[in-house]
Each structure stands twice: as structure tokens, then as C-alpha cells.
C-alpha positions as a Markdown table, in Angstrom:
| # | Residue | x | y | z |
|---|---|---|---|---|
| 1 | Met | 19.9 | -0.4 | -18.3 |
| 2 | Glu | 20.7 | 0.0 | -14.6 |
| 3 | Ala | 18.5 | -1.9 | -12.1 |
| 4 | Val | 18.4 | -3.0 | -8.5 |
| 5 | Val | 17.7 | -6.7 | -8.8 |
| 6 | Phe | 16.4 | -9.3 | -6.4 |
| 7 | Asp | 17.2 | -13.0 | -6.7 |
| 8 | Gly | 14.4 | -14.8 | -4.8 |
| 9 | Ser | 16.2 | -18.2 | -4.9 |
| 10 | Ser | 19.2 | -16.8 | -2.9 |
| 11 | Leu | 17.6 | -13.8 | -1.2 |
| 12 | Asn | 20.3 | -11.7 | -2.8 |
| 13 | Leu | 19.7 | -8.0 | -3.7 |
| 14 | Tyr | 22.2 | -6.4 | -6.0 |
| 15 | Tyr | 22.9 | -3.6 | -8.5 |
| 16 | Gln | 23.1 | -4.6 | -12.1 |
| 17 | Lys | 24.5 | -2.1 | -14.7 |
| 18 | Asp | 23.4 | -4.1 | -17.8 |
| 19 | Tyr | 20.0 | -5.5 | -17.0 |
| 20 | Pro | 18.1 | -6.1 | -20.3 |
| 21 | Leu | 15.9 | -3.3 | -21.5 |
| 22 | Pro | 12.2 | -4.2 | -21.7 |
| 23 | Lys | 10.6 | -4.6 | -25.1 |
| 24 | Leu | 7.0 | -4.2 | -26.2 |
| 25 | Glu | 5.4 | -7.7 | -26.2 |
| 26 | Asn | 1.8 | -6.8 | -27.0 |
| 27 | Asp | 0.1 | -4.1 | -28.9 |
| 28 | Asp | -1.4 | -2.7 | -25.7 |
| 29 | Asp | 1.9 | -2.5 | -23.9 |
| 30 | Val | 3.8 | 0.6 | -22.9 |
| 31 | Ile | 7.4 | 1.2 | -21.7 |
| 32 | Val | 7.6 | 3.6 | -18.8 |
| 33 | Lys | 10.8 | 5.5 | -18.0 |
| 34 | Val | 10.8 | 5.4 | -14.3 |
| 35 | His | 11.2 | 8.6 | -12.3 |
| 36 | Tyr | 10.3 | 7.3 | -8.8 |
| 37 | Ser | 9.8 | 3.9 | -7.3 |
| 38 | Gly | 9.2 | 3.5 | -3.6 |
| 39 | Ile | 10.5 | 1.0 | -1.0 |
| 40 | Cys | 7.5 | -0.7 | 0.6 |
| 41 | Gly | 7.4 | -2.7 | 3.8 |
| 42 | Thr | 6.4 | -5.6 | 1.7 |
| 43 | Asp | 9.7 | -5.2 | -0.3 |
| 44 | Leu | 11.6 | -5.6 | 3.0 |
| 45 | His | 9.6 | -8.7 | 3.9 |
| 46 | Ile | 10.4 | -10.1 | 0.4 |
| 47 | Ile | 14.1 | -9.4 | 0.7 |
| 48 | Gln | 14.2 | -11.1 | 4.1 |
| 49 | Gly | 12.4 | -14.1 | 2.7 |
| 50 | Glu | 9.2 | -13.6 | 4.7 |
| 51 | Phe | 6.8 | -12.8 | 1.8 |
| 52 | Pro | 6.1 | -14.8 | -1.4 |
| 53 | Ala | 7.8 | -13.5 | -4.6 |
| 54 | Ile | 9.2 | -14.9 | -7.8 |
| 55 | Lys | 12.1 | -17.4 | -7.4 |
| 56 | Thr | 12.4 | -18.7 | -11.0 |
| 57 | Arg | 14.6 | -15.7 | -12.1 |
| 58 | Pro | 16.0 | -12.5 | -10.7 |
| 59 | Ile | 13.9 | -9.4 | -11.3 |
| 60 | Pro | 13.9 | -5.7 | -10.3 |
| 61 | Leu | 11.5 | -5.2 | -7.4 |
| 62 | Gly | 9.4 | -2.0 | -7.1 |
| 63 | His | 5.6 | -1.9 | -7.2 |
| 64 | Glu | 5.1 | 1.8 | -6.3 |
| 65 | Ser | 6.3 | 3.5 | -9.5 |
| 66 | Ser | 5.7 | 6.6 | -11.6 |
| 67 | Gly | 7.4 | 8.2 | -14.6 |
| 68 | Val | 6.8 | 9.1 | -18.2 |
| 69 | Ile | 5.8 | 7.1 | -21.3 |
| 70 | His | 8.9 | 6.2 | -23.2 |
| 71 | Gln | 7.4 | 3.8 | -25.9 |
| 72 | Val | 3.9 | 2.7 | -26.9 |
| 73 | Gly | 2.3 | -0.3 | -28.6 |
| 74 | Lys | 0.2 | 0.4 | -31.7 |
| 75 | Asn | -3.0 | 0.2 | -29.7 |
| 76 | Ser | -1.9 | 2.5 | -26.9 |
| 77 | Ile | -4.1 | 5.4 | -25.7 |
| 78 | Phe | -1.0 | 7.0 | -24.2 |
| 79 | Lys | 1.5 | 9.3 | -25.8 |
| 80 | Val | 5.3 | 9.4 | -25.5 |
| 81 | Gly | 6.3 | 11.9 | -22.8 |
| 82 | Gln | 3.0 | 11.7 | -20.9 |
| 83 | Lys | 3.3 | 11.6 | -17.1 |
| 84 | Val | 1.9 | 8.4 | -15.6 |
| 85 | Val | 1.6 | 6.2 | -12.6 |
| 86 | Ile | 1.6 | 2.4 | -12.5 |
| 87 | Asp | -0.9 | 0.2 | -10.8 |
| 88 | Pro | 1.1 | -3.0 | -10.2 |
| 89 | Asn | -2.0 | -5.2 | -9.7 |
| 90 | Thr | -4.5 | -6.5 | -12.2 |
| 91 | Ser | -7.2 | -9.2 | -12.7 |
| 92 | Cys | -7.5 | -12.3 | -14.8 |
| 93 | Ser | -11.0 | -11.1 | -15.8 |
| 94 | Leu | -12.2 | -14.7 | -16.0 |
| 95 | Cys | -12.5 | -16.2 | -12.5 |
| 96 | Asp | -15.5 | -15.8 | -10.3 |
| 97 | Phe | -13.7 | -13.4 | -8.0 |
| 98 | Cys | -12.7 | -11.1 | -10.9 |
| 99 | Arg | -16.1 | -11.2 | -12.5 |
| 100 | Lys | -17.6 | -10.0 | -9.2 |
| 101 | Gly | -15.1 | -7.1 | -9.0 |
| 102 | Asn | -12.9 | -8.7 | -6.3 |
| 103 | Tyr | -9.6 | -9.2 | -8.1 |
| 104 | Gln | -7.7 | -8.9 | -4.9 |
| 105 | Tyr | -8.8 | -12.6 | -4.3 |
| 106 | Cys | -7.8 | -13.8 | -7.7 |
| 107 | Leu | -5.6 | -16.9 | -7.6 |
| 108 | Thr | -3.8 | -16.2 | -10.9 |
| 109 | Ala | -3.7 | -12.4 | -11.1 |
| 110 | Gly | -4.2 | -9.9 | -8.3 |
| 111 | Ile | -1.3 | -9.9 | -5.9 |
| 112 | Asn | -0.2 | -13.2 | -7.5 |
| 113 | Ser | 1.0 | -11.4 | -10.6 |
| 114 | Thr | 2.1 | -8.1 | -9.2 |
| 115 | Ile | 4.6 | -5.9 | -11.1 |
| 116 | Gly | 7.6 | -5.7 | -8.9 |
| 117 | Ile | 6.9 | -8.9 | -7.0 |
| 118 | Trp | 6.2 | -11.5 | -9.7 |
| 119 | Lys | 7.1 | -9.4 | -12.8 |
| 120 | Asp | 9.9 | -6.9 | -13.6 |
| 121 | Gly | 9.2 | -3.8 | -11.5 |
| 122 | Gly | 10.2 | -0.2 | -11.1 |
| 123 | Trp | 13.6 | -0.5 | -9.5 |
| 124 | Ala | 15.0 | 0.0 | -12.9 |
| 125 | Gln | 15.3 | 2.7 | -15.5 |
| 126 | Tyr | 12.5 | 1.3 | -17.6 |
| 127 | Val | 9.6 | -1.1 | -17.1 |
| 128 | Arg | 7.1 | -2.7 | -19.5 |
| 129 | Val | 3.5 | -2.5 | -18.4 |
| 130 | Pro | 0.1 | -3.3 | -20.0 |
| 131 | Gln | -1.6 | 0.0 | -20.6 |
| 132 | Ser | -4.6 | -1.1 | -18.6 |
| 133 | Gln | -2.4 | -0.8 | -15.5 |
| 134 | Val | -1.3 | 2.8 | -16.3 |
| 135 | Phe | -3.0 | 6.0 | -15.3 |
| 136 | Ala | -2.3 | 9.4 | -16.7 |
| 137 | Leu | -1.4 | 12.1 | -14.1 |
| 138 | Pro | -3.5 | 15.3 | -14.1 |
| 139 | Asp | -2.0 | 18.7 | -14.0 |
| 140 | Gly | -1.0 | 19.6 | -10.5 |
| 141 | Ile | 0.5 | 16.2 | -9.6 |
| 142 | Thr | 4.2 | 15.5 | -10.1 |
| 143 | Thr | 5.7 | 12.2 | -10.7 |
| 144 | Glu | 7.3 | 12.5 | -7.3 |
| 145 | Gln | 4.0 | 12.9 | -5.6 |
| 146 | Ala | 2.6 | 10.1 | -7.8 |
| 147 | Gly | 5.1 | 7.7 | -6.2 |
| 148 | Leu | 2.6 | 7.6 | -3.3 |
| 149 | Cys | -0.4 | 6.6 | -5.5 |
| 150 | Glu | 0.0 | 2.8 | -5.0 |
| 151 | Pro | 0.1 | 2.9 | -1.2 |
| 152 | Tyr | -2.6 | 5.6 | -1.2 |
| 153 | Ser | -4.8 | 3.4 | -3.4 |
| 154 | Cys | -4.5 | 0.7 | -0.8 |
| 155 | Val | -5.5 | 3.2 | 1.9 |
| 156 | Ser | -8.5 | 4.1 | -0.3 |
| 157 | His | -9.6 | 0.5 | -0.4 |
| 158 | Gly | -9.0 | 0.2 | 3.4 |
| 159 | Phe | -11.1 | 3.3 | 4.0 |
| 160 | Asp | -13.9 | 1.9 | 1.9 |
| 161 | Arg | -13.7 | -1.5 | 3.7 |
| 162 | Ala | -13.8 | 0.2 | 7.1 |
| 163 | Ser | -16.6 | 2.6 | 6.3 |
| 164 | Pro | -18.7 | 3.9 | 7.8 |
| 165 | Leu | -16.2 | 5.8 | 9.9 |
| 166 | Lys | -18.2 | 8.3 | 11.8 |
| 167 | Val | -16.8 | 11.7 | 12.5 |
| 168 | Gly | -16.4 | 11.8 | 16.2 |
| 169 | Asp | -15.4 | 8.2 | 16.5 |
| 170 | Lys | -12.2 | 7.7 | 18.6 |
| 171 | Ile | -9.7 | 6.3 | 16.2 |
| 172 | Leu | -6.3 | 4.8 | 17.0 |
| 173 | Ile | -3.6 | 4.5 | 14.3 |
| 174 | Leu | -0.8 | 2.0 | 15.2 |
| 175 | Gly | 2.4 | 2.8 | 13.4 |
| 176 | Ala | 3.5 | 6.1 | 11.7 |
| 177 | Gly | 5.5 | 5.0 | 8.8 |
| 178 | Ile | 4.4 | 6.1 | 5.3 |
| 179 | Ile | 1.2 | 4.0 | 5.5 |
| 180 | Gly | 0.3 | 5.4 | 8.9 |
| 181 | Asn | 0.9 | 8.9 | 7.6 |
| 182 | Leu | -1.3 | 8.3 | 4.6 |
| 183 | Trp | -4.1 | 7.1 | 6.9 |
| 184 | Ile | -3.5 | 10.2 | 9.1 |
| 185 | Thr | -3.9 | 12.6 | 6.1 |
| 186 | Thr | -6.9 | 10.7 | 4.8 |
| 187 | Leu | -8.7 | 10.8 | 8.1 |
| 188 | His | -7.9 | 14.5 | 8.6 |
| 189 | His | -9.1 | 15.2 | 5.0 |
| 190 | His | -12.4 | 13.5 | 5.8 |
| 191 | Gly | -13.1 | 15.6 | 9.0 |
| 192 | His | -11.8 | 13.2 | 11.7 |
| 193 | Arg | -10.2 | 14.9 | 14.7 |
| 194 | Glu | -10.5 | 12.4 | 17.6 |
| 195 | Val | -7.5 | 10.5 | 16.4 |
| 196 | Thr | -4.5 | 9.1 | 18.4 |
| 197 | Val | -1.3 | 8.0 | 16.7 |
| 198 | Ser | 0.9 | 5.4 | 18.4 |
| 199 | Glu | 4.6 | 5.2 | 17.3 |
| 200 | Met | 7.8 | 4.3 | 19.2 |
| 201 | Asn | 10.2 | 6.0 | 16.7 |
| 202 | Pro | 10.8 | 9.7 | 17.7 |
| 203 | Thr | 11.8 | 10.6 | 14.1 |
| 204 | Arg | 8.5 | 9.3 | 12.8 |
| 205 | Leu | 6.6 | 11.2 | 15.5 |
| 206 | Asp | 8.4 | 14.4 | 14.4 |
| 207 | Ile | 7.2 | 13.8 | 10.8 |
| 208 | Val | 3.6 | 13.4 | 12.1 |
| 209 | Lys | 3.9 | 16.7 | 14.0 |
| 210 | Arg | 4.9 | 18.4 | 10.8 |
| 211 | Leu | 1.7 | 17.3 | 9.1 |
| 212 | Asp | 0.0 | 19.7 | 11.5 |
| 213 | Thr | -3.2 | 17.7 | 11.9 |
| 214 | Gly | -3.5 | 18.3 | 15.7 |
| 215 | Phe | -3.8 | 14.5 | 16.3 |
| 216 | Arg | -2.7 | 13.2 | 19.6 |
| 217 | Leu | 0.7 | 11.4 | 19.5 |
| 218 | Val | 1.7 | 8.7 | 22.0 |
| 219 | Thr | 4.2 | 5.8 | 22.3 |
| 220 | Pro | 3.1 | 2.2 | 22.9 |
| 221 | Asp | 4.1 | 2.5 | 26.5 |
| 222 | Ile | 1.7 | 5.3 | 27.1 |
| 223 | Leu | -1.1 | 3.3 | 25.4 |
| 224 | Ala | -0.5 | 0.4 | 27.8 |
| 225 | Lys | -0.6 | 2.7 | 30.8 |
| 226 | Glu | -3.7 | 4.6 | 29.8 |
| 227 | Lys | -5.8 | 1.6 | 28.8 |
| 228 | Thr | -8.1 | 3.8 | 26.8 |
| 229 | Thr | -10.5 | 2.1 | 24.4 |
| 230 | Tyr | -11.2 | 3.1 | 20.8 |
| 231 | Asp | -14.1 | 2.8 | 18.3 |
| 232 | Val | -11.7 | 2.0 | 15.5 |
| 233 | Ile | -8.1 | 0.7 | 15.5 |
| 234 | Ile | -6.1 | 0.9 | 12.3 |
| 235 | Asp | -3.1 | -1.4 | 12.5 |
| 236 | Cys | -0.3 | -0.2 | 10.1 |
| 237 | Thr | 2.6 | -2.1 | 11.7 |
| 238 | Gly | 2.7 | -5.4 | 9.8 |
| 239 | Val | 3.7 | -7.1 | 13.1 |
| 240 | Gly | 1.4 | -9.9 | 14.2 |
| 241 | Lys | 1.9 | -9.6 | 17.9 |
| 242 | Val | 0.8 | -6.0 | 17.8 |
| 243 | Met | -2.8 | -7.1 | 17.1 |
| 244 | Glu | -2.7 | -9.4 | 20.2 |
| 245 | Ile | -1.7 | -6.5 | 22.4 |
| 246 | Ser | -3.9 | -3.9 | 20.8 |
| 247 | Phe | -7.1 | -5.9 | 21.0 |
| 248 | Asn | -7.2 | -4.8 | 24.6 |
| 249 | Tyr | -7.9 | -1.2 | 23.4 |
| 250 | Met | -11.1 | -2.1 | 21.5 |
| 251 | Lys | -14.3 | -0.5 | 22.6 |
| 252 | Glu | -17.6 | -2.4 | 22.5 |
| 253 | Gly | -18.8 | -2.6 | 18.9 |
| 254 | Gly | -15.4 | -1.5 | 17.7 |
| 255 | Lys | -13.6 | -2.3 | 14.4 |
| 256 | Tyr | -10.0 | -3.5 | 14.0 |
| 257 | Val | -8.6 | -2.7 | 10.6 |
| 258 | Leu | -5.7 | -5.0 | 9.9 |
| 259 | Phe | -3.9 | -3.0 | 7.2 |
| 260 | Gly | -0.2 | -3.6 | 7.6 |
| 261 | Cys | 0.9 | -6.6 | 5.7 |
| 262 | Cys | 2.2 | -9.3 | 8.1 |
| 263 | Pro | 4.5 | -12.1 | 6.9 |
| 264 | Pro | 2.6 | -15.5 | 6.7 |
| 265 | Ser | 4.7 | -16.7 | 9.7 |
| 266 | His | 3.3 | -14.1 | 12.1 |
| 267 | Thr | 0.6 | -15.2 | 14.5 |
| 268 | Ser | -1.6 | -13.6 | 17.1 |
| 269 | Ser | -3.7 | -15.1 | 20.0 |
| 270 | Leu | -7.1 | -13.6 | 20.4 |
| 271 | Asn | -9.9 | -14.4 | 22.9 |
| 272 | Pro | -13.0 | -15.4 | 21.0 |
| 273 | Phe | -15.2 | -14.5 | 24.0 |
| 274 | Asp | -14.0 | -10.9 | 23.7 |
| 275 | Ile | -15.0 | -10.8 | 20.1 |
| 276 | Tyr | -18.4 | -12.3 | 20.9 |
| 277 | Asn | -19.0 | -10.2 | 24.0 |
| 278 | Lys | -18.0 | -6.9 | 22.6 |
| 279 | Glu | -19.4 | -7.6 | 19.1 |
| 280 | Leu | -16.0 | -6.7 | 17.6 |
| 281 | Thr | -15.3 | -6.6 | 13.8 |
| 282 | Ile | -12.0 | -7.5 | 12.3 |
| 283 | Ile | -11.4 | -6.1 | 8.8 |
| 284 | Gly | -8.6 | -7.3 | 6.5 |
| 285 | Val | -7.4 | -5.1 | 3.7 |
| 286 | Lys | -5.7 | -6.6 | 0.7 |
| 287 | Ile | -4.2 | -4.5 | -2.1 |
| 288 | Asn | -6.2 | -1.9 | -4.1 |
| 289 | Pro | -9.0 | -3.1 | -6.4 |
| 290 | Phe | -10.2 | -0.2 | -8.6 |
| 291 | Ser | -8.9 | 2.4 | -6.1 |
| 292 | Phe | -6.3 | 4.2 | -8.2 |
| 293 | Pro | -8.7 | 6.9 | -9.5 |
| 294 | Ser | -9.7 | 7.9 | -5.9 |
| 295 | Ala | -6.0 | 7.9 | -4.8 |
| 296 | Ile | -5.1 | 10.3 | -7.6 |
| 297 | Ser | -8.0 | 12.5 | -6.7 |
| 298 | Trp | -7.0 | 12.5 | -3.0 |
| 299 | Leu | -3.5 | 13.4 | -3.9 |
| 300 | Lys | -4.7 | 16.3 | -6.0 |
| 301 | Ala | -7.1 | 17.5 | -3.3 |
| 302 | Met | -4.5 | 17.4 | -0.5 |
| 303 | Gly | -1.9 | 19.4 | -2.5 |
| 304 | Thr | 1.5 | 19.5 | -0.8 |
| 305 | Arg | 0.3 | 18.1 | 2.6 |
């Protein structure tokens, strides 16, 4: 089959016409014919050698994938031809973290066994997946829309981690890539209107305008000049130094949601006195534990937005 393959040992990304077709290995496995598989900022970090990924063998990346069931194991609850979306993350079900429902911290599964990072992913025509990591798509959601389910499930987890987010809070979103836009639509869907979006790329700002939320759009230069403070800052940039700069925009009692995945080499310098004096809260968000059902529901509720 055709695939876009990444060799972690050489940081080489290449097209392969004859990558081996996946085979069912367990009775609970399914083979998904991939319709869509996104390119995540984490993929770019991996390709640049900035984020951990498999190095023992070349694999197709791609952890944001949707398609239809192509083949099923004998214990499968799915049917051939059924529209599905893939959750790339799972749990070991045995460690203390997983037994407490926090598989994002699992040292053997979670992000350490992600499909498309540590196992063959969706940048290929077909991918093998345990059926426990597959969700059927309801009527009204296309496989194209479902390509957003994985990042949306991460936003859902972030929304839960940041809650309560009070309607009327002044919220600042840093970065208007796909993740920033998903946060924009989520906040709008939940009734938030006092939202400012900071982005330096004019093309991305135009995309935000087309979402027609009425949110205020600014560039980082304007933020620096205004020196306005916010109740909640949601950092979607994945750049460590942004946190260092943006901490100046925190209101007393504020929350800083570090959502964008920074490479391990990125650092920020923060003033502990400011955190103490303003009683600030820093919230990390890691992957998407048990968040796929809510992501699918949000996609259906928001329709074409």
C-alpha cells in the first residue's frame, strides 16, 4: 500500500509505494481504510527531531485519522463499511494511573504507545487498530469532519481541566492554528463572548474572521502595547518563550492553560513571586483521556462551523 513513512533514526520522511499492508493480529482488531489523517504540530516536532517517537523502525505517522472499517476480527463489534474515527491513545489498564482513570500519565501506554507516533499510523491507505480505540460516527458527521475528532478530544480534556470557565471572564487565546480555532469554536459554543485571539499570521486571522464569532482579533504587538490583563489565557502556540511573555497578561486569580505541546527542549522563565502574589494557576493539558465521545458530540452540535 502507499504510505508516507518516517524514519526516526535518520529523521527522514518519505513516500513508499509498497509499504506492507496491515494484518489482523488479535480477534479484537480492525483494519481501517483511511479517508483522512491530519498533520499535527506534534508531527512537525517529531519530523524535526524535537519530540519523542519510535526510532527502532520506520512507520507511517498520523494520529488524527478517520475512515471506514475494511476488515474485522472475529470478536469485533464493528461492520465492514462502517464510518469510524480512531483514538490514537489507550491505557495499559493495570498501572495505578490507569486504574484511577488517568491514562494520560501511563508510563507504558497513553502517549507512550500512540498510534502514529509509536505504532503505524494513518498516513497510509490502511491501519490496524484495536477496536477499543475506534468510535463509530453518527449520522451527520462525515469522515472529513471526523478528522478533527482527535484534536477536538484534546480540547475537550483541556476544557474540563480549565473549568470552571465563567461566562463573562476575559479570555485570551494565543495562536490561531487549528487548535486555536477549535478552542474558539468551543468557547463560542459554550456562551463565551469576552474572548481575544492573538495571532501574527494574517492568513490565520482571516480564517478566524470567517468563523464569525465576533471575538476580538489582535497581533502579539498589539497585546504588548495594550498590557491588558485576562482571567484566562489559553496558550495554543507550542512555543516555550510565549509563556514567559504572556504571563505579564495574567489578571489576579487568573488561569494559564498550557495547551500547545512544546518540545522538551523549550524553557520559560517565570517569577515565582508573581504566581504567589496574584494566586495564579498553571494548568497543563496532556492528550485526551475518555474525551472522544464529547468531541464527537461537539462536532455534531456545531454542524458546519
